[in-house]
C-alpha positions in Angstrom: -45.2 111.8 26.5 -42.2 112.7 26.8 -42.2 115.6 25.1 -41.0 118.2 28.1 -38.4 116.2 28.5 -37.3 116.0 24.8 -37.4 119.3 25.3 -34.9 120.2 28.1 -32.8 117.5 26.7 -32.1 119.3 23.8 -32.1 123.1 25.3 -29.6 121.3 27.8 -27.1 120.4 24.8 -27.2 123.3 22.6 -26.7 125.5 25.8 -23.0 123.0 26.2 -22.4 123.2 22.6 -22.6 126.6 22.5 -20.2 127.0 25.7 -18.0 124.2 23.4 -17.5 126.9 21.1 -16.7 130.0 23.5 -13.2 131.4 23.4 -12.7 132.0 26.7 -14.3 130.5 30.2 -17.4 132.5 31.0 -17.3 134.9 33.9 -19.0 132.5 37.0 -22.1 134.4 38.8 -21.4 132.7 42.2 -18.2 132.4 42.5 -16.8 129.7 44.9 -13.1 129.6 45.8 -11.0 127.1 44.5 -13.0 126.2 41.5 -12.4 127.4 38.0 -15.1 125.6 36.5 -18.3 128.0 35.0 -21.8 126.4 35.6 -24.9 125.5 33.3 -25.9 129.1 34.9 -23.4 131.1 33.5 -23.6 129.4 29.6 -27.2 130.1 30.2 -26.8 134.1 31.5 -24.1 134.5 28.1 -27.0 133.3 26.1 -29.6 135.4 27.5 -27.1 138.6 27.1 -26.4 137.9 23.3 -30.3 137.2 22.3 -31.3 140.5 23.9 -28.7 143.0 21.9 -30.8 144.6 19.0 -28.4 142.6 16.5 -30.0 139.1 17.1 -32.9 140.3 15.3 -30.8 139.5 11.8 -30.7 135.9 12.8 -33.5 135.5 13.6 -36.1 138.1 12.6 -39.6 138.7 14.2 -42.6 137.2 12.5 -45.1 139.2 10.7 -48.2 138.7 10.5 -49.4 139.0 7.1 -52.0 141.7 6.2 -54.0 139.3 4.4 -55.4 136.1 4.8 -54.0 134.0 1.9 -56.6 130.9 2.7 -59.7 133.9 2.6 -57.9 134.9 -1.1 -57.9 131.8 -2.3 -61.1 131.3 -1.4 -62.6 134.4 -2.9 -60.9 133.9 -6.2 -62.6 130.5 -6.4 -66.1 131.8 -5.8 -65.3 134.9 -8.6 
């Protein structure tokens, strides 16, 4: 029942952990005079840019559907 809340909280936590490990302050998307702090949306934009790079697939490879169905194969072995 609370799963959407847990997921959102986890995503926000991971985003701020990523921001904490940055070597420099991210550039503000919407600069405001007198403010030097960055916002959640600035960090989210950085994560999106990193995730869209071609090298990102090395960390999280795309799942490839197997060419054979192992369940069907197991059933056919039992029948044979």
